[in-house]
C-alpha positions in Angstrom: 0.0 0.0 0.0 1.9 3.0 -1.2 1.5 6.2 0.8 0.3 8.2 -2.2 -1.8 5.5 -3.9 -5.2 6.6 -2.7 -7.0 9.4 -4.5 -8.1 10.9 -1.2 -5.6 10.6 1.7 -6.7 10.6 5.3 -5.8 13.6 7.5 -4.8 11.3 10.3 -2.4 8.4 9.8 -3.4 6.9 13.2 -6.5 7.8 15.3 -6.8 6.3 18.8 -9.8 7.0 21.0 -10.5 5.9 24.5 -7.9 3.0 24.3 -7.8 0.9 27.4 -5.8 -2.2 28.1 -6.1 -4.1 31.4 -4.3 -7.4 31.6 -5.8 -10.4 33.3 -5.1 -10.5 37.1 -2.5 -12.9 38.4 -3.5 -15.4 41.0 -4.4 -13.6 44.2 -5.0 -10.3 42.6 -8.4 -8.6 42.5 -7.7 -7.0 39.2 -5.0 -7.0 36.5 -2.5 -4.2 35.6 -4.0 -1.2 33.8 -1.5 -0.7 31.1 -3.4 1.9 29.1 -5.9 4.2 30.6 -8.3 5.8 28.0 -5.5 6.9 25.7 -6.4 9.4 22.9 -3.9 10.1 20.1 -4.3 11.8 16.7 -1.2 11.3 14.6 -1.2 13.5 11.5 -0.4 12.1 8.1 3.1 12.8 6.7 5.0 13.7 9.9 7.4 12.1 12.3 5.6 11.6 15.6 7.4 10.8 18.8 6.0 8.7 21.7 8.0 9.0 24.9 7.7 7.6 28.3 9.6 5.8 31.1 9.8 2.0 31.2 6.5 0.5 31.9 4.5 3.6 30.8 2.5 1.7 28.2 4.4 2.5 24.9 5.0 -1.1 23.9 1.5 -2.1 24.8 0.1 0.6 22.6 2.3 -0.4 19.7 1.5 -4.1 20.1 -2.2 -3.3 20.0 -1.6 -1.4 16.7 0.3 -4.4 15.4 -2.5 -6.7 16.5 -0.2 -8.7 18.8 -2.2 -7.6 21.9 -6.0 -7.4 22.3 -7.3 -4.1 23.6 -9.8 -4.0 26.4 -11.8 -1.2 24.9 -11.6 1.9 22.7 -11.0 2.3 18.9 -7.9 2.3 16.7 -7.8 3.4 13.1 -4.7 3.1 10.9 -4.9 5.0 7.7 -8.6 5.4 8.4 -9.0 1.6 8.6 -10.7 0.4 11.7 -8.7 -2.3 13.5 -11.8 -4.2 14.5 -13.8 -4.0 11.3 -11.0 -4.6 8.8 -7.9 -6.1 10.6 -6.4 -7.4 7.4 -6.2 -4.1 5.6 -5.3 -2.3 8.8 -2.3 -4.7 9.1 -1.3 -3.9 5.5 -1.3 -0.2 6.3 1.4 -0.4 9.0 4.9 -1.7 9.3 6.3 -2.3 12.8 10.0 -2.5 13.8 9.9 -4.1 17.3 12.6 -3.7 20.0 13.4 -7.4 19.8 15.6 -8.7 17.0 13.4 -11.6 15.9 15.2 -12.8 12.8 15.5 -16.4 11.7 19.3 -17.0 11.8 19.2 -19.6 9.1 17.7 -17.3 6.4 19.6 -14.9 4.3 18.5 -11.2 4.3 17.1 -11.4 0.8 15.2 -14.7 1.5 13.8 -13.1 4.7 12.5 -10.1 2.8 11.1 -12.2 0.0 9.3 -14.4 2.5 7.9 -11.4 4.4 6.7 -9.8 1.2 5.0 -13.1 0.2 3.2 -13.2 3.6 1.7 -9.7 2.7 0.7 -10.9 -0.7 3.2 -8.8 -2.6 3.6 -10.3 -6.1 7.1 -11.4 -7.0 7.4 -8.8 -9.8 6.7 -6.0 -7.2 9.0 -7.1 -4.5 11.7 -4.6 -3.5 14.1 -6.8 -1.5 17.3 -5.7 -3.1 16.2 -2.1 -3.2 15.5 -2.1 0.5 18.8 -3.9 1.3 20.7 -1.3 -0.8 18.9 1.6 0.9 20.0 0.2 4.3 23.6 -0.6 3.3 23.0 -4.4 3.4 23.2 -5.3 -0.3 26.6 -6.9 0.2 25.0 -9.2 2.9 22.0 -10.2 0.7 23.1 -13.9 0.6 24.8 -14.2 3.9 23.1 -16.1 6.7 21.4 -13.7 9.1 23.2 -15.3 12.1 26.5 -13.8 10.7 25.2 -10.2 10.8 26.2 -7.8 13.5 23.6 -6.4 15.9 23.5 -3.1 13.9 23.0 -5.0 10.6 20.2 -7.0 12.1 18.5 -3.8 13.3 18.6 -2.4 9.8 17.3 -5.7 8.4 14.3 -5.3 10.8 13.6 -1.9 9.3 13.7 -3.5 5.8 11.3 -6.3 6.9 8.8 -3.7 8.1 8.9 -1.9 4.7 8.5 -4.9 2.3 4.8 -4.2 1.7 5.4 -0.4 1.3 3.1 0.6 4.2 2.1 4.3 4.6 2.7 4.1 8.4 5.9 2.9 9.9 6.3 2.3 13.7 9.9 2.2 15.0 10.0 0.9 18.6 13.4 2.0 20.1 15.1 1.6 16.7 18.6 2.8 17.8 18.7 1.1 21.2 22.2 -0.4 21.7 23.6 0.8 18.3 26.7 3.0 17.9 26.6 6.7 17.0 27.5 6.1 13.3 24.7 3.6 12.8 22.3 5.8 14.6 23.0 8.7 12.2 22.5 6.3 9.3 19.1 5.2 10.6 18.1 8.8 11.2 19.0 9.7 7.6 16.9 6.7 6.3 13.9 7.7 8.5 14.1 11.2 7.1 14.2 9.8 3.6 11.2 7.6 4.1 9.3 10.5 5.6 10.2 12.7 2.6 8.7 10.0 0.4 5.4 10.3 2.3 5.7 7.7 5.0 4.3 8.7 8.4 6.7 7.7 11.2 5.8 6.8 14.7 8.9 6.7 16.8 9.4 5.5 20.4 12.8 6.2 21.9 14.7 6.6 25.1 17.1 9.0 23.5 15.5 12.4 24.1 17.9 14.2 21.7 16.7 11.7 19.0 13.1 12.8 19.5 14.0 16.4 19.6 16.0 16.1 16.4 13.6 14.1 14.4 10.0 14.6 15.6 7.5 17.2 14.5 5.2 16.3 17.4 5.7 14.5 20.6 3.3 12.7 23.0 4.5 11.7 26.5 2.9 8.7 28.2 3.2 7.9 31.8 1.3 5.3 33.9 -0.8 4.5 30.9 -2.0 8.0 30.3 -1.0 10.6 27.8 0.2 13.6 29.9 1.4 15.8 27.0 0.9 15.9 23.2 2.2 18.9 21.4 4.4 20.1 18.5 8.0 19.6 19.6 8.9 23.3 19.6 5.9 24.1 21.7 6.6 21.3 24.2 10.2 22.4 24.6 9.0 26.0 25.3 6.6 24.8 28.1 9.1 25.1 30.9 9.4 28.9 31.3 12.9 29.0 32.6 16.4 29.8 31.3 19.8 29.6 32.7 22.7 32.0 32.4 26.2 30.7 33.1 28.9 33.3 33.8 32.6 32.6 33.6 34.4 35.0 35.9 37.7 36.8 35.6 38.5 36.4 39.2 37.6 34.1 42.1 34.3 34.8 43.8 33.7 33.8 47.4 30.0 34.3 47.6 26.9 35.3 45.5 26.5 39.1 45.2 23.2 40.3 46.8 22.0 41.9 43.6 21.9 38.4 42.0 20.0 36.5 44.7 16.6 37.2 43.0 17.8 35.0 40.1 18.5 31.9 42.3 22.2 32.4 41.7 24.5 29.7 42.7 28.3 29.3 42.5 29.3 26.2 40.6 32.9 27.0 41.6 35.0 30.1 42.3 35.0 31.1 38.6 31.5 30.0 37.5 28.2 31.5 38.5 24.8 30.2 37.4 21.6 32.3 37.3 18.0 31.4 36.6 15.2 33.5 35.3 11.7 33.2 33.8 11.4 34.9 30.3 7.7 35.4 30.8 8.2 37.9 33.7 11.8 39.0 33.5 13.5 40.6 30.5 17.1 39.4 29.8 18.1 43.1 29.9 17.1 43.2 33.6 19.4 40.2 34.3 22.3 41.9 32.5 21.7 45.1 34.4 21.9 43.2 37.7 25.1 41.5 36.6 26.7 44.8 35.7 25.7 46.4 39.0 27.8 43.9 40.9 31.1 45.0 39.2 32.3 41.5 38.8 34.6 40.8 35.8 32.8 38.6 33.2 35.0 36.6 30.8 32.2 34.7 29.1 28.4 34.5 29.3 26.3 31.6 28.1 22.5 31.1 28.1 21.2 27.6 28.4 17.8 26.8 26.7 15.3 24.3 28.1 15.6 21.0 26.3 13.3 18.0 26.0 15.0 16.1 28.8 13.9 18.9 31.2 10.3 18.8 30.0 10.2 15.0 30.2 11.5 14.9 33.8 9.3 17.7 34.9 6.1 16.2 33.5 6.7 12.6 34.6 7.7 13.7 38.1 4.7 15.9 38.4 2.2 13.0 37.6 1.4 10.8 40.6 1.8 7.1 40.2 -1.4 5.2 39.2 
């Protein structure tokens, strides 16, 4: 199913409403674990959407429901405007999933694995893209090698190729760069951007916050089975109304000058002073004026912007445990 094959494309690549998953209770328990608690998500077509959350937050459960590996308790899921309950076969054809686990048969070659996967999706032999995908993921020279001989990074790339054999319009990457080196991570990022430029909607889960900030147009944060934030990346990063100013001093400072105490100033060491201020109620010029009034010698001044890690920690700490 090519991303641009339909005459009228849906506005949402994925629509999730009221999704609940409660697992069966273990022996002696009154009720099972509530993994997803009325989750709503609207993932626009054509973007790169990040899904973040701590371990056990419900990310993998949500993805496994989309992949039809886990049965939901209630709620609705539509992929490419195809209802998962009403038309599970076509919903499956509209999505490719790269799981965290490297579940590759070690006795198949990469080309044979991709041909087999394409056959399972009903892709005719003349339309299979096995070598094209291997080439795109720098695996063409390993096309006829046994999968067991591939490195971990190569197997990770092969998993991405497997998910794309039927040309789905939606690709889910569950921790795609976990445990891979920096060079491979950059290669995978480049391929994700290329797929997205071709019209594929990407849903990315990751523990690397810089990865989400670098790649994603929009980010949802899930914690204790609930979506606690869902906004464009730039807006989410701007939510914490705080900035830091780091001063490098020309001479040792024994204590914080009184004029700087309103800015929660702290000495990192005798030559470095850190200040905090809220842009919404304090102009940077006011901070500079206070610094000048102390008469201390400034060698360098650096402002530190809020990043996604700050937002993530702030939001997940703020939410009480379920």
